[in-house]
N, C-alpha and C positions, 0 to 999 in steps of 0.2 A: 517815874522811872523811864529812861530812854532805852529803846530796844529796836534793833533793826528787824524788819519782818522776815527777811530771809533766814535769820537765825531761829525764829520762832516756828517757821513752817518749812522744814527741810525738803519736802517733796512737792515741787511746783511744776509738775509735768502736764497739768491740765492745759489744753490749748489756749484758754483765756489768759492763764498766767504766762505762757510762752509769748503771746502777743503783747502782754503788758511789759514783760521783761525786754522784749525787742523795742517797744516804744520808749521805755525809760532809758535804754542804752542810746537810742537815736537822739533823744532829748538831751541827755547828758553830753553827748558829743557835740551837738549843735550849740548848747550853752557854753561849752568850753571854747568853741570857735569864736564866740561873742565876748570872751574874756571873763566869763563866770568861773569861779573856783568851787567845785562841788565839795561840800563838807560831809553830807550824809545822803544816803539813798535808802528808801523804804524805812524811814524813821517813825517809830511809834512813841507817843507820849500818852500813857493811859489808853483810852479807846480811840484816840485820834492818830491819824497817819498822814505823813507827807511823803510824796514820791521822791522829791529831791529838795534838799536845803543847800543853798549855795551863797557865796559872797559875790555880789555884782562887781563890775569894774569900778563903780563909784564907792564901794565899801559897804553898801547896804546888804542886809540878809534877805535873800529871796526864798520864800516858802512856795514851792512849785508843785502844782497839780499837773500830772501828765495823763492825757487821754489818748489812747491808741485804738484805731479801728481799721478794718480792711475796707478799702474803697474810700470815696469822698464822703464827707459828713460835716456836721455843724457842731463843733465841740462846745460852743457857748451854751448849747442846750443841755450839756451834761455836767456842768458844775453848778449844782443847785444851791439854794439858800442854806440847807443843812450842811453840805460839804464846805461851803465858804465859812460857816460858823465854826466848824471843826478845825479848819486851818487857822483861823484867827485864834482859837483857844490854844492850839499847839504853839503858835508863834508867841503867845503870852508866856507859856511855860519856857520856851527857848530864851526869851528875853531875860529870864532870871539867871541864866548861865553867866558866869563871870566873864568868859571870853566874848559874849555877845551883848552884854548889858548896855553898853553905850552906843549900840548901832541902831540905825533906822531899819525898819522891816518893810518889805513889799510882798505882794502876792501876785505870782505869775501863773499863767496857764500855758502849757505847751501841748499842741495837738499833733499827733503823728498819724498820717494816713499811709497805710501800706497798700500800694498799688502794684499792678502787674509791671509797670515801668520802673518801679523803685519806691523809695520811701520819701514822703513829703513831710517836712516839719514846719509848723507855723507857731510862732512864739508871741504871746501877748504879755509884755511886761506891765506891771501895775494893772492887772486885769480887774481887780476890785480893791476896795480899801477895807480897813479894819471894821467898818460898820457893816460890811457884807454887801455893800452896794456893787452890783455887777458892772463890768466893762465900762 
């Protein structure tokens, strides 16, 4: 069953959720500038969740994890083996959809740093592969 998280949890006023929503919006805007076409945001398949699912400029499906924090930080430390495995499992379910069945998949990570001077977005396309191997 595919379900967007914002439909499942209507009250997201917690400061962490606000920061997450800000990060996802910044990531989606950045990806759009790069030619990605966002298909889904906050997509749930069973217990697995992807922040963004998009089609890349080359036609691949990108399953994207967004990490947002205040200040400078190291997002590569925040996408652990369990999260990578969950994203791979979600991609396998998406690959069963008729509209995505013939496409290649990739796993991207987008880090959003909210600084006093503004928002900084860093994108790692192909951050790991389906075996879960990082970076």
